[in-house]
DRENDO-1510 file (C-alpha; in Angstrom, 1 decimal, always signed):
<recs>
REC; n; res; u; v; w
REC; 1; MET; -2.4; +108.6; +64.6 .
REC; 2; PRO; -2.5; +105.2; +66.3 .
REC; 3; SER; -5.8; +103.4; +66.1 .
REC; 4; PRO; -7.8; +102.7; +69.3 .
REC; 5; ARG; -7.9; +99.2; +70.6 .
REC; 6; ARG; -9.9; +96.6; +68.6 .
REC; 7; GLY; -9.9; +99.1; +65.7 .
REC; 8; LYS; -13.0; +101.0; +67.0 .
REC; 9; THR; -13.4; +104.6; +68.1 .
REC; 10; PRO; -14.4; +104.8; +71.8 .
REC; 11; PRO; -18.0; +105.9; +72.0 .
REC; 12; PRO; -18.7; +109.3; +73.5 .
REC; 13; PRO; -20.6; +109.5; +76.8 .
REC; 14; ALA; -24.3; +109.5; +76.5 .
REC; 15; ALA; -24.4; +113.2; +77.6 .
REC; 16; PRO; -21.1; +115.0; +76.8 .
REC; 17; GLU; -20.3; +117.9; +79.1 .
REC; 18; PRO; -21.5; +121.2; +77.7 .
REC; 19; ASP; -18.0; +122.7; +77.6 .
REC; 20; ALA; -16.2; +119.6; +76.4 .
REC; 21; ARG; -15.7; +121.0; +72.8 .
REC; 22; ALA; -14.2; +124.2; +74.2 .
REC; 23; ARG; -12.0; +122.3; +76.6 .
REC; 24; LEU; -10.7; +120.1; +73.7 .
REC; 25; ILE; -9.9; +123.2; +71.6 .
REC; 26; ALA; -8.0; +124.8; +74.6 .
REC; 27; ALA; -6.2; +121.6; +75.3 .
REC; 28; GLY; -5.4; +121.1; +71.6 .
REC; 29; GLN; -3.8; +124.6; +71.5 .
REC; 30; ARG; -1.5; +123.7; +74.4 .
REC; 31; VAL; -0.6; +120.2; +73.3 .
REC; 32; LEU; -0.3; +120.7; +69.5 .
REC; 33; GLY; +1.5; +124.0; +70.1 .
REC; 34; GLU; +4.1; +122.5; +72.4 .
REC; 35; ARG; +4.6; +119.1; +70.8 .
REC; 36; GLY; +3.8; +119.8; +67.2 .
REC; 37; TYR; +1.1; +118.4; +65.0 .
REC; 38; ASP; +2.9; +115.1; +64.0 .
REC; 39; ALA; +4.1; +114.3; +67.5 .
REC; 40; ALA; +0.9; +115.0; +69.4 .
REC; 41; THR; -1.9; +112.5; +69.6 .
REC; 42; VAL; -5.6; +112.9; +70.2 .
REC; 43; LYS; -5.2; +110.8; +73.3 .
REC; 44; GLU; -2.9; +113.4; +74.8 .
REC; 45; VAL; -5.3; +116.2; +73.9 .
REC; 46; ALA; -8.2; +114.3; +75.5 .
REC; 47; ARG; -6.2; +113.6; +78.6 .
REC; 48; GLU; -5.2; +117.3; +78.8 .
REC; 49; ALA; -8.9; +118.3; +78.4 .
REC; 50; GLY; -10.0; +115.7; +80.9 .
REC; 51; VAL; -12.6; +114.2; +78.6 .
REC; 52; ASN; -13.2; +110.9; +76.9 .
REC; 53; GLN; -10.9; +110.3; +73.8 .
REC; 54; GLY; -13.9; +109.5; +71.7 .
REC; 55; LEU; -15.1; +113.1; +72.0 .
REC; 56; VAL; -12.3; +114.2; +69.8 .
REC; 57; HIS; -13.8; +112.2; +66.9 .
REC; 58; TYR; -17.3; +113.0; +68.0 .
REC; 59; TYR; -16.8; +116.8; +67.7 .
REC; 60; PHE; -14.1; +117.0; +65.0 .
REC; 61; GLY; -13.9; +113.8; +63.2 .
REC; 62; SER; -10.1; +113.8; +62.8 .
REC; 63; LYS; -6.9; +115.3; +64.1 .
REC; 64; ASP; -6.7; +117.5; +61.0 .
REC; 65; ALA; -10.1; +119.0; +61.7 .
REC; 66; LEU; -9.1; +119.5; +65.4 .
REC; 67; LEU; -6.1; +121.5; +64.3 .
REC; 68; LEU; -8.3; +123.6; +62.0 .
REC; 69; ALA; -10.7; +124.3; +64.9 .
REC; 70; VAL; -7.9; +125.2; +67.2 .
REC; 71; THR; -6.4; +127.6; +64.7 .
REC; 72; GLN; -9.9; +129.1; +63.9 .
REC; 73; GLU; -10.4; +129.8; +67.6 .
REC; 74; ALA; -7.0; +131.5; +67.9 .
REC; 75; SER; -7.8; +133.6; +64.8 .
REC; 76; ARG; -11.2; +134.5; +66.2 .
REC; 77; GLN; -9.5; +135.8; +69.4 .
REC; 78; TYR; -6.9; +137.7; +67.3 .
REC; 79; LEU; -9.6; +139.4; +65.2 .
REC; 80; SER; -11.7; +140.3; +68.2 .
REC; 81; GLU; -8.7; +142.0; +69.9 .
REC; 82; LEU; -7.9; +143.9; +66.7 .
REC; 83; GLU; -11.5; +145.1; +66.6 .
REC; 84; ARG; -11.3; +146.2; +70.2 .
REC; 85; LEU; -8.1; +148.1; +69.5 .
REC; 86; ARG; -9.9; +150.0; +66.7 .
REC; 87; ALA; -12.8; +150.9; +68.9 .
REC; 88; GLN; -10.8; +152.0; +71.9 .
REC; 89; THR; -7.7; +153.6; +70.5 .
REC; 90; PRO; -7.6; +157.2; +69.2 .
REC; 91; ALA; -7.2; +157.2; +65.4 .
REC; 92; GLU; -3.9; +159.0; +65.6 .
REC; 93; GLU; -2.4; +156.3; +67.9 .
REC; 94; LEU; -4.0; +153.3; +66.2 .
REC; 95; ALA; -1.3; +152.5; +63.7 .
REC; 96; GLN; +1.5; +152.4; +66.3 .
REC; 97; THR; -0.6; +150.5; +68.8 .
REC; 98; ALA; -1.7; +147.9; +66.3 .
REC; 99; PHE; +1.8; +147.3; +65.1 .
REC; 100; THR; +3.2; +147.0; +68.6 .
REC; 101; TRP; +0.5; +144.5; +69.6 .
REC; 102; GLY; +1.1; +142.4; +66.4 .
REC; 103; GLU; +4.9; +142.3; +67.1 .
REC; 104; LYS; +4.3; +141.2; +70.7 .
REC; 105; LEU; +1.9; +138.5; +69.6 .
REC; 106; ALA; +4.3; +137.1; +67.0 .
REC; 107; THR; +7.2; +136.9; +69.4 .
REC; 108; ASP; +5.4; +136.0; +72.7 .
REC; 109; ALA; +3.0; +133.4; +71.4 .
REC; 110; PRO; +5.3; +130.9; +69.6 .
REC; 111; GLY; +2.8; +128.0; +70.1 .
REC; 112; THR; +0.0; +129.8; +68.3 .
REC; 113; CYS; +2.3; +130.8; +65.5 .
REC; 114; ARG; +3.5; +127.2; +65.2 .
REC; 115; LEU; -0.1; +125.9; +64.9 .
REC; 116; ARG; -0.7; +128.5; +62.2 .
REC; 117; TYR; +2.2; +127.2; +60.1 .
REC; 118; GLU; +1.3; +123.6; +60.7 .
REC; 119; LEU; -2.2; +124.4; +59.3 .
REC; 120; PHE; -0.7; +126.1; +56.2 .
REC; 121; ALA; +1.3; +122.9; +55.5 .
REC; 122; LEU; -1.7; +120.7; +56.2 .
REC; 123; GLY; -3.8; +122.8; +53.8 .
REC; 124; LEU; -1.3; +122.1; +51.0 .
REC; 125; ARG; -1.4; +118.3; +51.7 .
REC; 126; ASN; -5.1; +117.8; +52.5 .
REC; 127; ARG; -7.1; +119.3; +49.7 .
REC; 128; GLU; -10.3; +118.9; +51.7 .
REC; 129; LEU; -9.1; +121.5; +54.2 .
REC; 130; THR; -7.6; +123.9; +51.6 .
REC; 131; PRO; -10.8; +126.0; +51.2 .
REC; 132; ALA; -11.2; +126.4; +55.0 .
REC; 133; VAL; -7.5; +127.4; +55.3 .
REC; 134; ALA; -7.9; +129.9; +52.5 .
REC; 135; GLN; -11.1; +131.3; +54.2 .
REC; 136; LEU; -9.1; +131.8; +57.4 .
REC; 137; LEU; -6.4; +133.7; +55.6 .
REC; 138; GLY; -9.0; +135.9; +53.9 .
REC; 139; GLN; -10.7; +136.8; +57.2 .
REC; 140; GLY; -7.4; +137.9; +58.6 .
REC; 141; ASP; -6.8; +140.1; +55.5 .
REC; 142; GLU; -10.2; +141.7; +55.8 .
REC; 143; GLU; -9.8; +142.6; +59.5 .
REC; 144; ILE; -6.3; +144.1; +59.0 .
REC; 145; ALA; -7.6; +146.0; +56.0 .
REC; 146; ARG; -10.4; +147.6; +58.2 .
REC; 147; THR; -7.6; +148.7; +60.6 .
REC; 148; VAL; -5.6; +150.2; +57.7 .
REC; 149; ALA; -8.8; +152.0; +56.4 .
REC; 150; HIS; -9.4; +153.4; +59.9 .
REC; 151; VAL; -5.8; +154.7; +60.1 .
REC; 152; ARG; -6.0; +156.3; +56.6 .
REC; 153; THR; -9.4; +157.9; +57.1 .
REC; 154; GLY; -9.5; +158.5; +60.8 .
REC; 155; HIS; -12.8; +156.6; +61.3 .
REC; 156; ASP; -14.4; +153.3; +60.6 .
REC; 157; SER; -15.0; +152.9; +56.9 .
REC; 158; ALA; -15.2; +150.2; +54.3 .
REC; 159; PRO; -11.7; +149.1; +53.2 .
REC; 160; THR; -10.7; +149.9; +49.7 .
REC; 161; ALA; -8.7; +147.6; +47.4 .
REC; 162; GLU; -5.5; +149.4; +48.4 .
REC; 163; ASP; -6.3; +148.9; +52.1 .
REC; 164; LEU; -6.5; +145.2; +51.4 .
REC; 165; HIS; -3.2; +145.3; +49.5 .
REC; 166; TYR; -1.6; +146.9; +52.5 .
REC; 167; ALA; -3.1; +144.2; +54.8 .
REC; 168; VAL; -1.8; +141.4; +52.7 .
REC; 169; ILE; +1.7; +142.9; +52.6 .
REC; 170; ILE; +1.7; +143.4; +56.4 .
REC; 171; LYS; +0.4; +139.9; +57.2 .
REC; 172; ALA; +2.8; +138.2; +54.8 .
REC; 173; CYS; +5.8; +140.0; +56.3 .
REC; 174; VAL; +4.9; +139.3; +59.9 .
REC; 175; ASP; +4.2; +135.7; +59.1 .
REC; 176; GLY; +7.5; +135.3; +57.3 .
REC; 177; LEU; +9.5; +136.9; +60.2 .
REC; 178; ALA; +7.7; +134.8; +62.8 .
REC; 179; LEU; +8.3; +131.7; +60.8 .
REC; 180; HIS; +12.0; +132.6; +60.5 .
REC; 181; HIS; +12.2; +133.0; +64.3 .
REC; 182; GLN; +10.5; +129.6; +64.8 .
REC; 183; LEU; +13.1; +127.9; +62.7 .
REC; 184; ASP; +16.1; +129.8; +63.9 .
REC; 185; LYS; +16.1; +131.0; +67.5 .
REC; 186; SER; +19.3; +133.0; +67.0 .
REC; 187; PHE; +17.4; +135.2; +64.5 .
REC; 188; ASP; +16.1; +138.4; +66.2 .
REC; 189; PRO; +13.0; +139.6; +64.4 .
REC; 190; LEU; +12.5; +142.8; +66.4 .
REC; 191; PRO; +14.9; +145.1; +64.5 .
REC; 192; VAL; +13.3; +143.9; +61.2 .
REC; 193; TYR; +9.8; +144.5; +62.7 .
REC; 194; ALA; +10.9; +148.1; +63.6 .
REC; 195; LEU; +12.1; +148.7; +60.1 .
REC; 196; LEU; +8.9; +147.2; +58.6 .
REC; 197; ARG; +6.8; +149.4; +60.9 .
REC; 198; ARG; +8.6; +152.6; +59.8 .
REC; 199; ILE; +8.3; +151.7; +56.1 .
REC; 200; MET; +4.6; +150.8; +56.3 .
REC; 201; LEU; +3.5; +153.7; +58.5 .
REC; 202; ALA; +5.4; +156.2; +56.4 .
REC; 203; SER; +3.5; +154.9; +53.4 .
REC; 204; ILE; +0.1; +154.4; +55.0 .
REC; 205; GLU; +0.0; +157.7; +56.9 .
REC; 206; GLN; +1.4; +159.9; +54.1 .
REC; 207; PRO; -1.3; +162.3; +53.1 .
REC; 208; ALA; -2.1; +162.9; +49.4 .
REC; 209; PRO; -0.4; +166.0; +48.1 .
REC; 210; PRO; -2.8; +169.0; +48.3 .
REC; 211; ARG; -4.1; +170.3; +45.0 .
REC; 212; ALA; -3.0; +173.8; +44.0 .
REC; 213; PRO; -5.9; +176.3; +44.5 .
REC; 214; ALA; -7.6; +177.3; +41.3 .
REC; 215; ARG; -6.6; +180.8; +40.1 .
REC; 216; LYS; -9.3; +183.4; +40.4 .
REC; 217; PRO; -10.4; +185.2; +37.2 .
REC; 218; LYS; -8.9; +188.7; +36.8 .
REC; 219; ALA; -11.2; +191.5; +37.9 .
REC; 220; GLN; -13.2; +193.1; +35.1 .
REC; 221; GLY; -13.1; +196.8; +34.3 .
REC; 222; ARG; -9.4; +197.3; +33.9 .
REC; 223; ARG; -8.1; +199.5; +31.1 .
REC; 224; GLY; -7.7; +197.5; +27.9 .
REC; 225; THR; -9.7; +194.5; +29.1 .
REC; 226; ARG; -12.3; +192.9; +26.9 .
REC; 227; SER; -16.0; +192.5; +27.7 .
REC; 228; PRO; -17.5; +189.0; +27.5 .
REC; 229; ARG; -18.6; +189.7; +23.9 .
REC; 230; GLY; -15.0; +190.5; +22.9 .
REC; 231; THR; -15.4; +194.4; +22.8 .
REC; 232; ARG; -13.8; +196.9; +25.0 .
REC; 233; SER; -15.6; +197.6; +28.2 .
REC; 234; SER; -17.7; +200.8; +28.2 .
REC; 235; ARG; -15.9; +202.0; +31.3 .
REC; 236; THR; -12.6; +202.1; +29.5 .
REC; 237; ARG; -13.8; +203.3; +26.1 .
REC; 238; LYS; -12.3; +206.7; +25.2 .
REC; 239; ALA; -14.7; +209.5; +24.2 .
REC; 240; PRO; -14.5; +210.4; +20.4 .
REC; 241; ALA; -12.5; +213.6; +19.7 .
REC; 242; PRO; -14.6; +216.7; +18.5 .
REC; 243; ARG; -14.6; +217.3; +14.8 .
REC; 244; ARG; -12.7; +220.4; +13.5 .
REC; 245; ARG; -14.7; +222.9; +11.4 .
</recs>
């Protein structure tokens, strides 16, 4: 990032506008998503937001931290929408609805996806950001796991370890397909999404096989049956033959 003139960061206004931080995050999502992290500058972000360039450093400290904040806000919106889907969608329709929404998000919001992958790469290079990136991934896993648990049980419930495993698989596959599409525009991810959806839904929604009903004990009193003490029942005991004189 080019240094400001005279090597000093422009000071922020004495009273920054109340929504300046939110405007910078919104502008960062547009500028960084369109131009890419390396090509975009904080000056362009500030110009897009209509604020003093010094406010970028005032609120975030660096372009790396700005990218993290932008991605965190996008993730917050994603998780809020997923929570809304769980609350408003019937349980029997939730799986299909959530998958359809996720596919649309991955294909129709390339800028948001690009920022996500830029942040992954940044988390590998900048060890100071690695914990925050890992936390962001974990939050996504947990929210998807809650959706899986809702589908499996029919109501809101705490996700199990298996629900979390499903969530990690789903997110990893969707991220991989979206990244492939980012790098190769000739690649059509929709047929693969459809196959992934069939595979996952068949597994998630498959009910556990019912247990065979326990056999009822045989009725007592039949001829030749034994009493609980191991002797023949008095109802089936033959009368002794009369003695001959």
